[in-house]
C-alpha positions in Angstrom: 18.8 72.8 -38.8 19.5 69.1 -39.3 19.4 67.1 -36.1 21.9 64.3 -35.2 19.3 61.7 -36.1 18.8 63.3 -39.5 22.5 63.0 -40.2 22.6 59.4 -39.1 19.7 58.6 -41.4 21.3 60.4 -44.3 24.5 58.5 -43.7 22.7 55.1 -43.6 20.8 56.0 -46.7 24.1 56.9 -48.5 25.6 53.6 -47.3 22.5 51.7 -48.6 22.8 53.5 -52.0 26.5 52.6 -52.2 25.8 49.0 -51.3 23.0 48.7 -53.9 25.0 50.4 -56.6 27.8 47.8 -55.9 25.8 44.6 -55.5 22.3 45.4 -56.8 22.9 43.8 -60.2 24.3 40.6 -58.6 21.4 40.4 -56.1 18.9 40.9 -58.9 20.5 38.2 -61.0 20.5 35.7 -58.1 16.9 36.4 -57.4 15.9 35.9 -61.0 18.0 32.7 -61.2 16.3 31.2 -58.1 12.9 32.3 -59.4 13.7 30.8 -62.8 14.8 27.5 -61.2 11.6 27.3 -59.2 9.5 27.9 -62.2 11.5 25.3 -64.2 11.2 22.8 -61.4 7.4 23.3 -61.2 7.2 23.0 -65.0 9.2 19.8 -65.0 7.1 18.3 -62.3 4.0 19.1 -64.3 5.5 17.7 -67.4 6.5 14.5 -65.6 3.0 14.1 -64.2 1.4 14.8 -67.5 3.7 12.4 -69.3 3.1 9.6 -66.7 -0.7 10.1 -67.1 -0.4 9.8 -70.9 1.8 6.7 -70.6 -0.7 5.1 -68.2 -3.6 5.8 -70.6 -1.7 4.2 -73.4 -0.8 1.2 -71.3 -4.5 0.7 -70.5 -5.1 0.7 -74.3 -2.4 -1.9 -74.8 -4.0 -4.1 -72.1 -7.4 -3.9 -73.8 -5.8 -4.7 -77.1 -3.9 -7.6 -75.7 -7.1 -9.1 -74.2 -8.9 -8.6 -77.6 -6.1 -10.5 -79.3 -5.5 -8.1 -82.2 -1.8 -8.6 -83.1 -1.7 -5.8 -85.7 -3.3 -3.3 -83.2 -1.0 -4.5 -80.4 2.1 -3.8 -82.5 0.9 -0.4 -83.5 0.1 0.8 -80.0 3.3 -0.7 -78.5 5.3 1.1 -81.2 3.7 4.3 -80.2 4.5 3.6 -76.6 8.1 3.0 -77.4 8.5 6.2 -79.4 6.8 8.5 -76.9 7.4 6.9 -73.5 10.4 4.5 -73.8 11.9 5.7 -70.5 8.8 5.0 -68.4 8.0 1.9 -66.4 4.8 1.7 -68.4 6.7 1.0 -71.6 8.7 -1.8 -69.8 5.5 -3.3 -68.5 3.9 -3.0 -71.9 6.8 -4.8 -73.5 6.5 -7.7 -71.1 2.7 -7.9 -71.5 2.9 -7.9 -75.3 5.6 -10.5 -75.3 3.5 -12.9 -73.2 0.5 -12.3 -75.4 2.4 -13.0 -78.6 4.0 -16.1 -77.1 0.6 -17.5 -76.0 -0.6 -17.0 -79.6 2.3 -18.9 -81.0 4.3 -16.0 -82.2 7.6 -16.9 -80.5 9.7 -14.7 -82.7 7.6 -11.6 -82.0 7.7 -12.4 -78.3 11.5 -12.6 -78.2 11.8 -9.3 -80.1 9.8 -7.6 -77.4 11.7 -9.3 -74.6 15.0 -8.3 -76.1 13.8 -4.7 -76.3 12.9 -4.7 -72.6 16.2 -6.4 -71.7 18.2 -3.8 -73.6 16.2 -0.6 -72.9 14.6 -1.1 -69.5 15.6 1.6 -66.9 14.5 -0.6 -64.0 17.0 -3.4 -63.4 14.2 -5.6 -62.1 12.2 -5.4 -65.3 15.4 -6.0 -67.2 16.1 -9.2 -65.2 12.5 -10.4 -65.7 12.8 -10.0 -69.5 16.1 -11.9 -69.5 14.7 -14.7 -67.5 11.6 -15.0 -69.7 13.7 -14.8 -72.9 16.0 -17.6 -71.6 13.0 -19.7 -70.9 11.6 -19.2 -74.4 15.0 -20.0 -75.9 15.2 -23.1 -73.7 11.8 -24.2 -75.1 13.2 -23.7 -78.6 16.3 -25.7 -77.6 18.6 -22.8 -78.2 20.6 -23.6 -75.1 23.7 -21.5 -75.7 21.7 -18.4 -76.5 19.6 -19.0 -73.4 22.6 -19.1 -71.2 24.0 -15.9 -72.8 20.8 -14.1 -71.7 21.7 -15.0 -68.1 25.2 -13.7 -68.2 26.0 -10.5 -66.3 24.8 -9.1 -63.0 21.2 -9.0 -61.8 19.6 -7.6 -58.6 20.4 -9.8 -55.7 16.8 -11.0 -55.3 16.9 -12.4 -58.8 20.1 -14.4 -58.4 18.4 -17.6 -57.2 15.9 -17.5 -60.1 18.8 -17.1 -62.6 20.6 -20.0 -61.0 17.4 -22.1 -61.2 17.0 -21.2 -64.9 20.6 -22.1 -65.6 20.0 -25.4 -63.9 17.1 -26.1 -66.2 19.2 -25.3 -69.3 22.1 -27.5 -68.2 19.8 -30.4 -67.4 18.2 -30.1 -70.8 21.8 -30.3 -72.2 22.4 -33.4 -70.2 25.0 -31.6 -68.0 24.0 -33.1 -64.7 26.9 -31.9 -62.6 26.4 -28.2 -63.8 22.7 -28.5 -63.2 23.3 -29.8 -59.6 25.6 -26.8 -58.9 23.0 -24.3 -60.1 20.1 -25.8 -58.3 22.2 -25.8 -55.1 22.8 -22.0 -55.6 19.1 -21.5 -56.2 18.1 -23.5 -53.1 20.6 -21.8 -50.9 19.7 -18.3 -52.2 16.0 -18.7 -51.5 14.7 -18.1 -48.0 13.4 -21.1 -46.0 9.9 -19.7 -46.1 9.9 -19.4 -49.9 7.3 -21.5 -51.7 9.5 -21.6 -54.8 12.1 -23.4 -52.8 9.9 -26.5 -52.7 10.1 -26.6 -56.5 13.9 -26.4 -56.3 13.9 -29.3 -53.9 12.0 -31.5 -56.4 14.6 -30.6 -59.0 17.5 -31.4 -56.7 16.0 -34.8 -55.9 15.7 -35.4 -59.7 19.4 -34.8 -60.2 20.4 -36.9 -57.2 20.9 -34.3 -54.5 19.2 -34.5 -51.1 18.1 -31.0 -50.1 18.6 -32.0 -46.5 22.3 -32.3 -47.1 22.4 -28.6 -48.0 20.7 -27.4 -44.8 23.2 -26.1 -42.2 23.7 -28.4 -39.3 22.5 -26.8 -36.0 24.7 -27.8 -33.1 23.0 -27.8 -29.7 25.4 -27.2 -26.8 24.2 -29.0 -23.7 23.5 -26.8 -20.8 26.0 -26.9 -18.0 24.9 -28.8 -14.9 23.5 -26.7 -12.2 25.6 -26.7 -9.0 23.7 -27.8 -5.9 
């Protein structure tokens, strides 16, 4: 004879069967989806680490090739880096390194090509700003003043704004535009912190265009202390 406890257990079992028949497929699907996402995430993490390791190894090879001074080999390895790892910081660093190497070896056109690639393709806005600043400097050396200024158009990270202003000042000064150069050097001096070593260079430039840096410093007003009452 079935006891009261047996009946309760049977009722609970029937309820469980009904629940599983109703929602079992959905629960299974959710579990599989979560498990699949976890596996995919782990796979993506592994892929990212593996890709970064390969990009790092290739960057080391570019460094060695740059030091050896083999232009043909440099171009070949950098092209491989761009094709396989264009979205990594290693590719951006490699582009800047190769550009400097080519410029030092007298290949200004090749250097500009690599700087333009970094300026257009860099994911990191800091690397993009560095490429644009260096490209503007090389164009300035080549007396391509308008093209140099175009490289400095647009927004850059805030910490680069004084450097952009300084470079613009150099370009305007080379063009004989003294007033514009003064304005840009003022921006650069004001944007740099008082402890910045680079600010001293800006002060020299300001003096050269007839601006006393002391006139740009904020005037500190000292309020005399109130007399003490006896």
